[in-house]
N, C-alpha and C positions, 0 to 999 in steps of 0.2 A: 493465568488468565488475568488481562487486565482490568482493573475495577473501572465500572462505566460510571462517568461523572456526568451526571445531568443538570444542567443549570437553566432554572427557570428565568430566562431574561427578562422579561416583563416584571416581575417580582424583584429581581436583583436590581436592576436598572433604577426601578422605582423606588429603592430602599434609601436614597439618599437624594434629597432635595437639591441637585445641582444644575437644574434648567434642561434637563432632559425631556421635558415635555414640549419643549420649542423644536427639536428635532430628535424623534425617538428612535428614528432608523442611525442616526450618527452615533447617539448614546449607546446604541446596542453593538454598532460596529467597535466603539471605543471599549467595552466590555468584552467583546470577543478578541480583540488584539491584545488586551490585559491578561485573558485566559490563556492565549499562546505564547507568552513570554515564558521563560524559564521558571520564574517564581510567581506564575500568575494564580495559583491556588494553593489553600492549606488544608482543604478538607480530606485530601486523601493522600497518603504516603505511597511511595512504591509506584508501578507501572499503571498510567491510566489512560483511558480513551475517553476524550471529552465532547459530549455532544450539548449546543446551546440549542434550547428550543424555542423558536420566535413566533411571533404572530402579530396580526394586525398590521400597523405601519412598518413594523420591521421585517416582515417576511422577506423584503427583496435582500437581505443582508446574506453575503455568500460566505461559503466555509474559507478557511485558511488551512495551511499546514498546522497541525496539532489541534484543531476545533473543528468538528463538524457542526455545521448550523443546519437544524430541521425545523423546516417551516411549517407549523401545524395548520392542517386543512382547517381545522374548526376551534374549537378550546385549546389552549397550551395546556392545561390543567389534564386534559383528556391523553394529548398525544404524551405527556412526562407519564402519566400513570399508564399508561401502554409501553412506554420503554422501560418501567420498571417491573411490569409483569412478565414481559419478555425475558428480561434479564434472570427475574426468578425462575422462568422455565428452562434457561439454558444453564443454572445453577452458576450463574456469573455474579460476583459482588457489584451492589449498585449504591451509590450514594446520590442523593437528590439535594440540589441547593435551594431552598425556598424559604421563606418566612409564612407561608399559606398554610394556615392549620389544617385546613379542611385538605388541602394537596397533601400535606405530610401525613395525615390519616390514610389516605387513600394508597400512596406508596409504601408506607410501612407494613401496610396489610399484605403486602407483596414481599416483603422481607429488606425493603431497602432501609439504610439508614439516612438519615436528614443530617443536614449543616446550615448554618445560616448565611445569609448573604454577605457578612463580613468574611468568609473563609474565603472569598474569591474577588472582594473588591479592590479596585486599583489602590495601591498605596500612595 
């Protein structure tokens, strides 16, 4: 079974002060495209299904081959925790990419592992 790699878009985009605040949607699209590249992530080895969770101004970002974009209807953290809980119920390995301590606690309670933003940041 593929590992579910859930990426907290807002947290990863915001982890580097590269001007992302001027155009959050474009910054999220750059992250999505980097994730879709063959070397786009180091957080997981082997087969992986990547889900990029977006919120706010980044909600219009579309999925591309290799990266499913999921627009959170409310809190991105709630959507990510829900994905981790579903993976746990399915017995599916899950890795969440975020530096948010509170979110890390929530998802590890569902058996997910965590990785930091550098594991998926474009090089």
